[in-house]
LUMGUTOR-183888 format. One record per atom (N, C-alpha, C, CB): x, y, z. Coordinates in steps of 0.05 Angstrom, whole numbers, plus 5000, padded with zeros to 4 digits. Glycine has a CB too. Layout:
REM LUMGUTOR-183888
XYZ;...
REM end
This chain:
REM LUMGUTOR-183888
473609199748;475009319725;476809119709;476709559735;477109179683;478909019667;481909069677;478509089635;483408859677;486208879683;487709119668;487508599676;489209279684;490109539671;492309449652;491109759692;491809489627;493609419604;492909609581;493109109595;495009679565;494509839541;493009639521;497509969530;490809709509;489509499494;488909649467;486809359510;489409509445;488809629419;487409409404;491609739404;485009459392;483909249377;485009249350;480909279376;485908999340;487508929319;485808859294;489308709329;486308999273;485008919249;487108899226;482609119242;488008639221;490408619206;490108749178;491008319204;488208739162;488008839138;488609129137;485608779129;487909279158;488409559160;491109589169;486409709178;492109449186;495009479194;496709439171;495909299216;496209249151;497709229130;497709489113;496909009116;495409619114;495209879099;497110089108;492409989102;498110079133;500110259143;502910179128;500310239177;504610369124;507010309113;508610149136;508410569103;510509979129;511909809148;513209959171;514109649133;512809849194;514009999218;516509859226;512110009243;518410029233;521009909243;520609769271;523410139245;522609599280;522209429302;522809599327;524209169300;521609519349;521809679375;523709549391;519209699391;525609679401;528009549416;528209689445;530909589399;528409499464;528909589491;531709739494;528709339510;533409599478;536409709483;536609989473;538809529466;535210079453;535410339443;533410539456;535110329413;531910449476;530010649489;531410869504;528210499508;530711099501;531411339517;530711299546;529911579506;532111439566;531411419592;528611469599;533011569606;527111289616;524511359624;522311279605;524411639627;523311169582;521111079560;521210759558;521711229529;519310659559;518910349557;518710259529;516210259571;520810129521;521009999495;520510229471;518809749495;522210399471;522010619449;523110519422;523610869458;522010599396;523210489374;526310589371;521510559349;527810419356;530510479353;530510709329;532210209346;529010679310;528710899291;525810879279;530910889267;523910999297;521110949289;520411079264;519311039311;522011259253;521211409229;522411289205;522011699231;524011079209;525810969186;523810899160;527610679197;521810759166;520010659144;517110669147;520610399140;516210849168;513310849172;511811039154;512810919199;513111239143;511711459129;510311379103;513811679123;507811449101;506411379077;506611609057;503411319084;508011569035;508511779017;510311989029;505811899009;511811939051;513212179063;515612229046;514112129093;516412509049;518712619037;520312749058;518112789014;523012749055;524812849075;526813039060;526412609091;527113289072;529013459062;530013649082;528113589039;532413709086;533313889109;532613819136;532414149105;532213509138;531613419166;528813419171;532913559186;527113529153;524213539158;522713329141;523213829152;520813179156;519412969141;516613069137;519512689155;515313059114;512613139110;511112889098;512413399091;508712849110;506912639102;504512769090;506112459126;503812729063;501812869051;499212689049;502712949025;497212769063;494612629061;492312769044;493612599089;493412929024;491713049007;490313319018;489812838998;488213259038;487013479050;488513619073;484513379060;490713469083;492513569102;495413459099;491413509129;497213599112;500113499113;501213519140;501913659095;502513309148;503613279175;506613349170;503212979188;507813529184;510813569181;512213519210;511613879169;514413399209;516013369235;518713309230;514913149253;520413299252;523213249251;523612999268;524913489260;525612839264;526212609279;527112669305;528012449266;528412889309;529712949336;528013139352;532613079333;525513159348;523513329360;520913189365;522913559341;519513279388;516913189392;514713379383;516513139420;515713589367;513813789356;512813699328;515314079354;510213689324;508913639299;507313869291;507213379300;507313899263;506014139250;503714009232;508214329232;501414139230;499114039212;498314279194;496613939230;498014219169;497514419149;494914339136;499914439128;493114549131;490414499118;490514609092;488014629133;490114409072;490014469043;487614639037;489914219027;485514639054;483014779049;483515059052;480814689066;484715169073;485015449079;487915539084;483315519103;489815369082;492515449082;493515499113;492815709064;491715429132;492415469161;494415259173;489915459178;495615329193;497515149205;496715069234;500215259204;497414849245;497014779271;499514659283;494814609273;499914639308;502314559323;501614409347;503914789331;502914179351;502314009376;505313889384;500013749369;505713929410;508213809420;507613579441;510014039433;508713349436;508313129457;510113169481;509012839443;509213049503;511113039528;513912949523;509912869549;515813049538;518512979532;519112679532;520313119553;517912519548;518512239550;516412059536;518712159580;514912179519;513112029499;514312019470;510312169497;514611789460;515611769431;513111719415;517811529425;512711899393;510511909377;511311829348;509312189378;509911669334;510611589309;507811629292;511911279309;507911839272;505511899257;504711709237;505612149246;502311659234;501111449214;498711559201;500311189228;498111469178;495811539163;493911309162;496411619136;491211339158;489411079158;489910949134;486311129162;489310669134;489910499114;489010579085;488810249120;486510679083;485810759055;487610929038;483310899056;489111109051;491011279036;493511119027;492011519055;494410919043;496610759035;496210609012;497310609054;493710509005;493410388980;492410568957;491510168984;492510838962;492211038941;489411058931;494010978919;487411018949;484711028941;484011308936;482910908962;483611408913;483111678905;480811808916;482911688879;480912048926;478412178934;477512108964;476112108914;478911938975;478111829002;479511989025;478811509004;477912149039;479212269060;479912129083;477912459068;482412169097;483412009115;483712139141;485611909105;484811999162;485612109188;488412059194;484012019209;489812219210;492312199220;492312099249;493612459217;494211939253;494211829283;497011779290;492511559287;497511689315;500111669327;500311399341;500611889347;502811259336;503311039352;505011149375;504610809337;504311079400;505511219424;506811019442;503311379442;509211109454;510610959473;511611129493;512710809460;511511079518;512311239538;511311129569;511311509530;512111269588;511511169615;509411369629;514311149633;508611569614;506311739626;504611869603;507311969645;503511679587;501711779566;498911879578;501211559545;498312109575;496012209589;493812309570;496712429608;494212329543;492412359524;493112249495;491912639524;490912199480;491212119453;491012359436;489111919446;492312319411;492512529392;491512429365;495412639391;490112559349;489312469320;489412759305;486012309319;489112739280;489212949260;486612939243;491712929242;485113169242;482913159226;483113239197;481113299238;480913269183;481213329155;482513609148;478413319142;482313799169;483414059164;486314079177;481314289176;487413849182;490313849195;490413959225;492314029177;488213939237;488314029264;488613779284;485714189269;490513829305;491013639325;488713639345;493513699338;487513409346;485413369366;486013199388;483213269353;485513259413;486413089433;484212939451;488113249451;484612739467;482712609483;484312549510;481512349467;483512649531;484712579555;484212299564;483912759575;486112159574;485411869585;484411899612;488011669585;482911709622;481811719649;484011689669;479611479653;486511529664;488711499679;491011499660;488511269696;493411619666;495611579649;496411299643;497811709660;497211249621;498210959612;501110949609;496910879584;502110719611;504910669608;505210439587;506210599636;507410449571;507910239552;507410349523;506209999558;505810199507;505510259479;502310259474;507210039461;501710459456;499010489445;499110489416;497710739455;498110279402;497910299373;495110309364;499410079361;494410499348;491710539338;490810359316;491410819329;488210319315;487010219291;486110469277;484710009296;486710489250;485810719236;485210639206;488110959238;482910739199;482010659170;480010879160;480610349168;479910959138;478211159128;478611409147;475211049127;476611509156;476611769170;476311719199;474511969158;476911469208;476411379237;479111269250;474011139239;479511349277;481711229291;480811119318;483811429295;481510859324;480710739348;482910669366;479210529342;482710699392;484410589413;482810449433;486010799425;483910249444;482410099467;484410129491;481509759460;483810239510;485410309535;483710259559;486410629536;484810059576;483109979600;480609899591;482610199620;478709999603;475709899599;474210109582;474109859628;475910249563;474410449547;475410399518;474910749557;473610469497;474110459471;474210759462;472010299455;476210879457;476611169446;476311169416;479411289454;474411309404;474011329377;474311629367;471411219371;475411649343;476111939335;474811949305;479712009335;473412179298;472312219273;474112469261;469212279274;475412419238;477012639224;475012829211;478912519202;472612749205;470712909192;469713109213;468412739179;468913019237;468013229256;469913349273;466013129272;472313209274;474613299292;474213259322;475213609286;472413049328;471712989355;472612709364;468813009358;472912699390;473612419405;471012359422;476512429427;470612099423;468312019444;469311729456;464911999428;468611669478;469311409490;467111249498;470911439513;467510999495;465210809506;466310589527;463810649480;465010589551;466010379571;464910119565;465310449601;466709929563;466109669557;465809499584;468209549538;463909289586;463509159612;466008979618;460708979612;466308899643;468108719653;468408469639;467608679677;466008359630;465908109618;466508119589;463207989622;467308349578;468308359551;470508179545;469208619545;470208059524;472507859516;474808019504;471507629494;476907999521;479508139512;481607909511;480508389534;482907899487;485107739485;487407909480;484807519465;489507849498;492108019498;494007889477;493608029528;494608029457;496407939437;499308039439;495307999413;500608139420;503308189423;503408519422;505108039400;505908629429;506308919429;504409079444;506409019401;503108959466;501109099482;498609129466;502009369491;498108999444;495509029429;493708809438;495909019398;491108819433;489008629443;486908599420;487508739471;485608389420;482908359406;480708369423;482708109391;478908519418;476408599435;474108469423;475808909436;472908239435;470608099425;468208289421;469907879443;466908279400;464408439396;464708699383;463108479421;467208749375;467909019363;468308979335;470409149377;466809099317;467109109289;467609389280;464808979276;469209389257;470109659247;470109669216;473009729258;469109869204;469209899174;470910139165;466309929162;471610339180;472910579174;470910789173;474410549148;468410719170;466310929172;464710909198;464310909148;464410669209;463010609235;464510399249;460110509232;464410429275;465410239295;462910139309;467410389316;462309879313;460009769325;460909569348;458309619302;460009619370;460409449395;458109299400;461109609419;458009019399;455608879405;455708759433;455208659385;454008879451;453708799477;451508569481;452909039493;451308479504;449108269509;446308339503;449208179537;445808599511;442908679509;442508909488;441808769539;444508959471;444309149453;446709229437;443409349465;447109479427;449509529415;450009819416;449509429390;452609889411;453510179411;454910219385;455510259438;454410469373;455810519346;456710809348;453710479319;459210819334;460711069331;461011099300;463811059347;460111339290;460311389261;462011639257;457411429248;463311659233;464811889227;463012129224;466611839203;460512089215;458812319211;457912449235;456512249197;457312289258;456412419284;458812489301;454512219301;461112319298;463212359316;462712299347;464012629311;460812119350;460112069379;459211749379;457512279390;459411619403;458111389411;455311399416;459311279431;453511249406;450811239417;450110949421;448811369399;448410909438;447710629447;444510579447;448810569477;443710349445;440810249446;440909979457;439410259417;438709929475;438309689487;435909549480;438409719513;435709279480;433309139475;431409119497;433908899465;432209229521;430709259545;429109509544;432509259570;426609509546;424809749544;425609959564;421609659549;426509879588;426910079610;429410209609;426609949637;431210149590;433910239588;434210429563;435809999586;434610689567;434610879543;437010829525;434711189552;
REM end
């Protein structure tokens, strides 16, 4: 098995697409939370508006609403006017993000919502689909520390342990891919990593293995794999 660490594939042009994040500080961390942000919401909102203590992030097809003093998030669908609600665990700090395309104001491009997570018992990932619904993916084992997503277009990716978790905001579904022990993982900063062989366009994620490849697309919402070896499906 790969050494147990929180792993996030880093794609710098996309991260630049996020609004600037405030610094993470040990000194400001609440009890039981590893390296929580001193004020995670200070500068991260993409087109965010604040009034009466409520912050809203408008992604055109959906809106995320939240308060700085609460772990409850609301999702609104512009399509049918419906609302959704999600509450993170007490000791998990969640910072909402929109995928990079929206930050640059690309008109007509539907995006995904994701969360930068910090805590000592993160047991599931959360993302927001086109309809403003919160969609979750259970981790194989609870994680501790930080999880920062890669998000662009309508796709969100996390790399945790030996799995690449991918989300499609179009289908509202998660799927995971197990990467082999020999996968080239370079540990960077803030608990993030670079995973050799993984490419990402915002519409597709492609993992290049020794004998084939695996692809996740926003249209299918799942990983599928093919091998050059005839006896491997």
